[in-house]
Structure formats: structure tokens, C-alpha cells
N, C-alpha and C positions, 0 to 999 in steps of 0.2 A: 873623429867620431866614429865608432863601429857602426857597420850595417847592420841592421836586422832583418833585411828582407829574407824571408821564407825560402827555403833551398827546396822546395816541394816540386818545383819545376824542373824535373831531371830530365836527361836523354829520352826515358821512355815516357814519361809523362808527357812529353812535347810530341812524340811520335803519335801516341794514342789519341791526343787533344788534338791534333791536323788531322789525323784518321776521322775521327768524330764530325769534325768540320766540313770535311770533304764530302762524307756520308749525307750530311745536312743538306747541302749545298745543292745535291742532286736527288734530293726526296720525293720530288715527283716523278722523276724518270724511274727511279725505283719502287713506286707506286704502279705504273702502266707496266712494269718488266712483272712485278706479282701478279699483276691481273692475267697478264698473258698465259703464266705458268699454270695459275689457277684456271683457266680456260682449256689449256693442253691435256689437263691430268684431272684432277678430282672433279670439273664437271663433266668431261668425256665418263669417267667412273660411274657418275649418277645416270647417264644416259644409257650405259651398259645395263645398269640395275633394270632402270625402266623398259629396255628393250631385250631384255634376257640376254645378253650377249656376254658368253663366259669371259673372265677375266681375273687369269690364275696366275698370271707370268711363268707359265709352263710351257716350255717352247717358244713358238713365235706366235702367240695367242694374241688377243686384242690389247689387252692389258701391257704386255711385254714390247708389243710395236708403239704403240702409245708413248708409253714412259721413255722407250730408247729410240725412238725416232722423232717426235713432235717436241715432246718437253725437253727433251736434253739437247736439241737444237736450239729452242728459245734459249737454253741455260747458256751454252757455249756461245752463242751467237752474241748475247750480252754481255759476257765475261770478255770478249774481245773487244766491242765496240767501248765499254766504260774505261778497260784497262788502256786505251789508246786517248781517251778523253782525261782519265787522270794522269798519265804520264806526257801529256801535252805541255806540260808546265816549264818541261825543259827546252822546249822548241820555238817560243817565241820570247824574242829579246826582251821586250818588256816584261813576260811575266819571270824571265830569269832573275832579271835583277831583283826583281818584287820578292820572288819567294826566297832566294839566296841571300835575303837580308836579314831574312829569321833568325833567331838566335838557335840553330840547330844545324848540324854540319849536312852535308848533302848526301851521305848514304842514311841518315837517320829520316831525311827529306823522303827520300827514295823509298824506305821500308815502311813509312807512314802511307805512301800513295799506294805500294804493293798491297799494304794489309786491307785498305781502305776497298780496292777492287776485289780483292776474295773476300771480304764480309758481305757486299754489296751482292755479290753473284752467287755467294755459296748459303747464307743465313735463309733465303726466301726460298730456294731449293730444298734446304732440308724441312723447313716448314710446311710448304705445299705437299711435299711427300709424305709427310705423315699423315696430312689432313687427308690425300687421297688412298693413303693405307687404310685409315680407319672407316671410311666411308666401304671398303670390300675387305676388310680385316680376316672374315671368314672364307674367302675364297682365293686369297693371293697367298703363291708360296713364299715364305718370308726369307729364306735363303737366297732366293733369284733377286727378291726386290731389294735385300740390301745390298747383294752384290751390284746390282745395277747402280744402286745410288753412290756407292765407294768408288766405281768405275767414272760415275759423272762428276764426281767432286775431282779426281784425279785430274779429267780431262780439263776442267774450270781451271786448275791450278796449272797445268801444262802451259793452257793458253794464256793467260796471266804472264806467267813467266817468260815465253817468247815473244809477247808483245811489250814487256820490259824489257828484253835485250835489244831486239830491234827500236825502242825508242831511245833507247841510250847511243845506239850506233848511227841512229839517222838524225837529220839536222832537222826534220819537219814529219808532222803528223803524216803528211800525204807520201812522203817516201816512206815511211814506216809500213802503212797500208799497203802500197803498191811492193814494196818488198815481202811481206806477208803474203800477198795474194801470189805473187810470183813464186817463190820457194813452194808454196801448198801446190802449184800446179806443174812446175819442173821437175821437182825430186822425184814423184812417182813417176812422171812420163820417162825420166830418164832411166829410172830403173827398169820399166817396161819396156824400152828398146833395147837396153844391154840384155835383159833375161830372155825375150821373145825372138829378136831378131836372129839368133842361131840357129832359131828351130826352120826357118824359112830358107836357110844357107846351107849347114852341114847336114850331110845326110847320116844318120844314125845319131843324131844329137838329141839328148832327154836333159831337159831345163833341172837344175838344181832344185830340191824342194825348200824354198825359198820362203820364212814366217812372211805374212801380211804385215808386221809389225815393222820389220825392217823395211819393205817397199813403202810404208808411209811414216817412218821413222822420225821426219823432220814436218810432218802435216800434223800439229795436234787439234786442230778443228776436228779430223775424223777418227782419233784416238779413241772415242768413246764407242762409236760403231763397229770399230775393229774388236773392243775387248769384248761386247755383248753380243753382237751378232754371229761372229766367226769363233767365239770363245763358249765353253762349256761350264755356266754359271752355278750349277749343283757341284761341281766338284774342282779343285785346283788343279789343273792340268798343266803341263809343260808350256803348253801356249799360252795360259793366262800368266803364270810365274815370268814368263819371257816378257810379255806383254806389261804385266804390272812392273816388273822390275826397269824395263826402260824408260818408261814415262816417269818414273820417281827419281832414275839420276836425270834423266833430260831435265826436269822441272829445277832439280838440285843444281845442274850445272849451268842452265838458264839464269837463275837466280845469283848464282855464286858469281857468273860473268859479270852479270848487270852490278852487283855491287863493287865489284873490283875495276871496272871500268868508269863506273858514275863518278869517282875521285878524278880519274883522269881528264875527263869530258873538260873541254875549255870552253868557256863561257861564248865565247865568240862564234863557235860553230852553230847555236841557234839559227836556223832560216837558211843554214847551208845545205847542201843536198845530204851529206855524210859527214858526222863527227868522227868515225872510223872508217876508211876508204874498205878496209878488208872483205865487209858482206858485201859490197858494191862490186868489187873484183870477182868473188866466188858466183855471186850471180851471174853476171854476165857471162862468165866461161861456162858454167852449167848450161844457161838457155843457150849460148851460142852452140853447144855441143848437141843441144835437142832440136834446136831448128836447122842444122846442118845435116845433121843424120836424118831429120824428118823431111827433108825436100830431098837429100840426096837418095834416100828410099824411093821418093816418087818420080825422080828423073832415071833413076836404074829401072824400075816396075815397068815405065813407059818406053823404054829401051833395052828390052831384056832380049829381043831378037838380035842385036846388034852384038858385034866381037868386042866393040869398046865401052860395055855397058860401064865398067869401072870407071872409067874416065868420067861418063855421064853423072855417075854418083859424085865424084869428086868435086865436078865443076856445081851440082846442086848443093853438096856441104858448103864450098866457098860463098856461093850466093846465098844461103839460108842463114849460116854464121854471120855475115857480114851484117845482114838484114836485122837479124836480131840484137846484136851487140849495138848496132848505129840505133836502133831504136829505144833500146833501154838507156843510150848515152842520152839523147835527146830528152827523156822522161826526167832522169835525173838531174843533168845538167840545165833542163829547161831551154835547150837550144843544142846548134851544133858546136860550139863555140869550144874548144879542147878535145877534139874528137880522137886528134892524135894520140893522144895517151891512151886511149881505148884500143888502140890497135895492137898494144900487146895483149891484152884479153883475146880479141879475135884470133890471134895468132895461136894464143895457148888453145883455142876450142878447135882450130884446125890441126894444130898436133893430137889432141885428145882424138879427135874422129878418126885422124890416120892410125894411130895406137889402135884403135878398135876395129876398123875396117879391113886394113890390110891383112893383118893374122886372121881376119873371120873367112875371108874369099881364098886364102891360101891353107885353108883346112885346119888353122887355130894349133901352131906347132905341132902337127902329125896326130890329131886327136880322130881324125877319119879314117886312116889308116893304122891306128893301134889296134893289135889286138894280141891279149896276152899270152905270155908262154904257159903251158900244161903245167908247168911245175912251180909257177908263181900262185897257180891259181887253187884256192879251199876248198869252195863250193861255187857253184852256179844257180841261179834262179833262172826260169825260164816261163815266159808267158806267151802262148801261141794260140792266135786264133785261128780255127780251122773250120771254112766254110761247109763242110761236107761232115764236120762232128755229129754223131749221134745223139746229144746230148747238149742241154742248155742248164744254164746256172743263175738264178736269180735272188735279187735281196727284193723282198717284195715292201710296196710302200701301202699299208691298208686303206689308207685314205681314199688314196687315188686307185687302187687295185692295179696298181703300176710295178713291172719288175722291171729290175736294173741287171742288165744280160752281162756276162763274162766276167763280172769282177773279179771272180776265183779262181781262172785259169791260170793258175800260177801254182808252178811246185820247184822244190829245189833238190839239186842233185849234188853229190858230194863224192861218188866214187871216179876213180881217175879215168876209167874208158869212157864214161859218158861225159866226164869234162874233154876229154881229148876229142869227142865227136861231135861237140859244140864247139870247140874251135874251129875244129877244120870246117863247120858249116859259117861260122864267122867270117874264117878269112877267104870263102868262096866269094861271099857277098861283098866284102872289101872289094876282092880281085875284080868283081862285075861291076863295082859302080863307075869305073873309067869308061864302061859302055853306055853309061846313061846319060853321065854328067859330064859338062865341060869344066876344064880348068883355065882360071879360078871360076869358084863357084859363084852363081848368080842368085837372086832372091827367088828366084822360080822353080828350086828345088822339090818343093813339094807337088807342083805341077806336073815336072818331068816323072817322078814315080809313079804318078796315076796314069800319065799318057803310055809309059813304057811296060805297062803290066800286062802281061799275056791275058788273053781272055779264059782260058782253062785254069788259072792260078786257083787251086784248093787253098793253100795258106796265105793269108792276107794281111798278116801283122805278125812279128818276132819281138819280144823285148827280152833282153839279156843283163842281167844283174849279177857280174861277179865279184865275190868277195875274196880278195888275196892274200896270203899268208901274212902278210904285214898290216893286215887289218882296212887297208883301203879298198875302195868301191869303185868299180868301172861299169858304167850303165850303159846300154846301146837299145835304140829303137829303130827297127827296119819295117817297111810297110808297100804294098803293093808292087811295083816294078822293080824293087829293089831286091825282091824275093822271086824273081822271074829264071828261068832257063834249068838249070841243072840244081838249084838251090832248092825248086820244089821235089825234086826227086831225094835229095838228102833228107829234106824234113819229113817226107813219107815215111821213110826208112828208119831215122830217129824216132818216131812217134810210134811205130811197130815194135821194132826190137829194144825199146826204152820202156815200153809199155806207159808212156805219157799220160793218155786217156785214163787209162785205170788210177796211176798217182792223183790225178785230179778230183776224179770222181770219190774214189775211197776218201782222201781228205775231207771232200764235203760233206760226205753220208758221216763222217765223225764227228761233226759239227751238231748234228741232229740230238735235241734234248728230249723233243717231244713230238711225234707225228702227229698231226692233226686229220691228216686224210690222204689216202691214195686213190687216185682215178686211172683205171685201166681202159684204153681205144684200143678196139679190135680194129686193125687195118681192113679185114676181109669182110666183117659184116658191119662196121661202122656203128657198132654199139659197144657198150664198153659196163664196168663194173666200178662202183662207188663205195670205197670203205672209207669209214669213219669212225669216229667214237660213239655214236647213235645204235650202229648194227654190228661192231666187233669191238668187244670189251678188252682185248689183248692187243694195243697196239703196238707193245715192244716186240712182238713176235714178228711183225712185220718189217722192223728195223733190222732183226737177227736174220730173217729170211733174204733181205735184201743187200746186207752185208756179204753173206755165204755165197749167194749167185754173183754178184760181183766179182767175189775173188776167184768164182769158178769161170769167169769169163774173161778173164783180163785182156783178152784180145777185140776191144770195142768195135774196131773194123768189121769183124766176122759179126757178130752183133748187128750191125748197122746195114750190111749187107743179105741178111737175112733176116730181116726185120718181121715180125708177126704182129706188132703192135707198140703201143708206146704206154708208157706210164708218167703220172704227174703227181710227185710226191710233194706236200706242203707240209713244214714242220718249223719248229722253233729252235733255235738254237739257245746256248748259255746265256746270251744276253737279252733274251726275250724277243727276239727279232724274229720276223715271220721270214722263212727263206725257203726256196723249191728249187726240186731238181727234176727236169724231164729227159727221160733217158729212154731210145729205143731197144726193145728187146726182143728176143728170139726164144724159141722151145727150150734153150738152155736154162732159162730163168725158173727153174723148177720149182723151186722152193717159193717163191712169189706166186707164181699160178697155181700153186695147191693152196695157197691162203686165201687167194682170189676165188676160187670155186667153193669155198666152204661158205662164201656171204652170196644171199640172196642178190641177182641181176638186177640192175637198174638201168633200164635203156635210155639214152641220150645220144643226142647230135654230137657230131664231131666238131662243133664250136664251143662245148660244154665248159672245156678245159682251157678256152682262151683267156690269154692274159694279156693287158696291154705291154709292151716291152719297149725299153729304150737299152742301146748299148752303152757301156760306161766308157 
């Protein structure tokens, strides 16, 4: 007899049916989640209205912070929790037998649970987000709002995919949770150690400009914060492109890996520590590296006065790596049984530490002594902090009246004579390092640079950025005692002969697009003149006069030594950011003084032009 059973229960229909059953099973949990979302955004939006607090999503205002901090934390946390709950079916022997008896493949079962987690996490977020939007629709910047929403959805999916992969690899839910937490902690710490420790050891070392996306690449829980608070939501910058691209790729890779492994996961691995041992091995090695370097660093710092500090580091590294790998073995194995198998991971951690530490204290393969040849250099950029400079450059925060100083004391030279002068100075610095630091290098390098500084040092920091003919860049930064002795005289001659200050100031003035005000303070009378748009109609004349006088007074040291007063110029740049130049002037600034004399004097105290300042 021919069967007349309906064929409506296809693989897709079974997935959707099981997904719906899963959602219905946790409907009360979903209700609590929705209520928490409502309290963390729309309800707070109502309070903002009643309290007349702005909520525009522009910058880091109240609405932006509430949505991208509190609201998103609730959403991401729920996605992690509900994913571990939904994928727990494969980690209990009783549930494995029951679920795998369903008339559907393992992969279809996994997809249904994945979809259930995604729907339960994302749909309430979209719904509540739009409710909050309707409450403040007239004030919210829509582009920033929708960008934040998309970033949050991506963060939820990346967390679900990561939890799914860990659940497939782990034998129990608790091991999956432990692995999630351990990876989220040790990965950024490992990067931080590798990234920042060389700055404590290597003279002249400048860390590479590494994206925060890379530093948190295996920590999806913070992906949303990295994308919203560190990125510019108003435009799709290179940072946003890298961030979004990575987490999309991460989500795809984790999901594909889970689907690939789920079919190869043995049923009897349920309630074991791991179904696939590779994640545990990698976690132990990296955690051993972090623990070993951290304890080794502590031992080394405590014994910095000892000639055998590196042996103390290695002793701390061995103890730290052993303790961490032993602890993780106890957690995963629920005891000490079989620890001998973990000794290989301990050994790998020690090898990894040695490969990192030994080159570090010996100069990192010639990093410290490397000075490029003049014929190989196309141009060199220089940042020089002169404590006796007669000028200051600021970018102003209008809200706090704070000026961030010295951020633009940087200029580039491409003529061969200047490049040769810079390389000669660089070589003198390198030759002098042996008088400051012992070899091998220790973790107290920054302290020794300060201690060895001469009291009368004029130049306190020098940063060099070489662009080579082959396109490579070499960057070094020296400060305090590293610039003592003959280097000070060489830098003073360089500043004078190469018109360094003139180039810096003229480049900065070229950024001015609209002068807001000019204030002059006379040193002799302690009175001054204020010129602004209210008492002087043609502010462009001031800009022309200033450029002419700066050109005619290229030797800024002469202006500084024969100073008659100081001018404070506030202007907007092409990005409509408020910037300021404070510069000492003498009688040779004839054009500026002539304009000032045509304006009625307004007496003010010496503190009138004061600005809260910070050195960048």
C-alpha cells in the first residue's frame, strides 16, 4: 500500500518548528529580557524628556551612552547566556540521546538552535530600539542611531557564533563558559604584554599603531563598544571598515567551523571536558605565556638592581606558567589526574616566553642600534619638544576650555643635507645609549632615562620617522637622559640652521581659515590689546600680517631672547576645530604691531589669556 504521508516536514520546516518550540520554551525568560531592554533605553528616554536632558546620539551624549553602554550590555549579555542554554542539548548524555532521536540531521538541529538564539536576542532589540526612537524621533541623529543598531546586531551574532563553536568543542556547558571567560581575558592581556613591554625595555622603541579591533579580535563581548565608542558612526572610516569586516568574517568562520565540527562530534563526548582538545591546548599555552610573563615581569622589577635580573625573570616565568597551566588542568579535568599530558603545553608556554624575552633584552635583532643610511632615506619627519621654545600650539576643547599642547610640533624634511644632519644626531644618541643602559636591557629603562637627564637639558623629547626609498618606515623616540650631552648642542644647532621652529609655526598658521581673536600682552606694562570681530572688521588682514612677520623673523630664537610681548591667536581650521597659537614676539613683528595700534586698547591682567593646558 502506498504511503500518503504528507511531505510538508522538510528539513527547513523541521528547523523552523524546533526553533519555534525552543523560543516558546523560554518565553518567560524572553519576557524578562524584553523588560530589561525597555528599562535601559525607552524608559530612560522618557526620563530624559522630563529632565530636559539632550538625547541626540551626536558624540557621547546621554542617548548615545545609554544605548551603546547600558542597552547594548543587556542585549549582548543575554545573547551569550541564551546561546549557552540553547546549545547545552549536546552536552548532556540524556539530552543528546533524546535530541538526536529527532528525525533531523545534527547540522539541522544545530542550525535551529542557532536561529532560536539569534531571533530571541535580536528581535526584542529591534523592537525596543524603534520604540525608543519614536519617543525621541525629533532629536535623535538617525544615521548614528541606525549605525549603533547595526553594530549591536553584529555583536550579538558574533557572540552567538563564538558560543556555538565553544559549545561544539566543549563537553560540558561549564567548560564552555570557562573557556569563553578565559579567552576574553587572556587574549587582550597577551596582546597588551607583547605590545607595551618593549616600551619599558628597548631605548627608542615606538609601538606600532595597532587597531583596537586586533587587540580584541577574539573578544566579541566588547566588539560593540569598540565599534561605537572608538569609531566614527557619522562616516564609514577605515577603522569602521576593518572593524565591521573582521566581525563579519569572525561570525562566518565560527558558524562554519561549528557546522563542520558538529557532524564529527562524538556522542559519547558529552559531559567530558572537551569534545575536541585543540581549544584547550591553545588556551593553556597562551594562558601559560600570560601568567609566566606577568610573574616574570614582577620578579624582574623587584630585582632590577641585581645583575642577574633576567634569571629572576625566567624563574618567575617558569613558576607563573606552571601555576596557570596546572590550575587550568584542574578546572578542565576536575582534578590532577593526567596532568603529565599538560606538561607539553607548559613546555610550549616556556618556549614562547623565551622566544619573546631573550630577543627583547638583547636589543630585538639590532632594533636599538639600527640607524638608516642617508642614501636609503627619502624623507624624515621630526617631532622635537623644546622646553625653551617661544611658542605653543593648542587644539582647544571648547566645552572645558582645555588646550592640548604640542600635538603639532612635527615637520618633514626631504633634502639630503638635513637628512644627513638628522642621521648624525641619531647616531650620536645611539652611541650614547651604552652610557645610560646596562646590557642586557632591563624593565627599568624609562626610569634610567629620567635619572640620567642633565638638569639643564633644553630638549626633552625627539621623535624621528624615516621614510625609506623602498616605502618602509623606521620610527624612533628618545627622551630625557637619552638626549643629554653633545646631543643637546647638536639639536640646538639643528633648530637654528634648519629653521625648525619657523617651519612648525608657518605650517600651523597655514591651517587657520578664520581668526576669531588676537590678544597681545605687553611684558613691560602688563597690559594688552584684544582684537576680535566686534572691534575689527577685517580679520583676514591679521592673518596676512602674521604670515609676513613670521616669514621675516625665521630665527625664532632671536624673537624669544629679545621678547617684548606675547600674542595669543585663536582660530578655526578647515575642520571647524578651534586651535590656538601662542607666540613670543619682538619689535620686528612690525605688521602685526601696526594693526594692533589701530585698535582701541582694552587693558587686562596678565592672566586674561590663560588656558587650561595639557601636553599630548
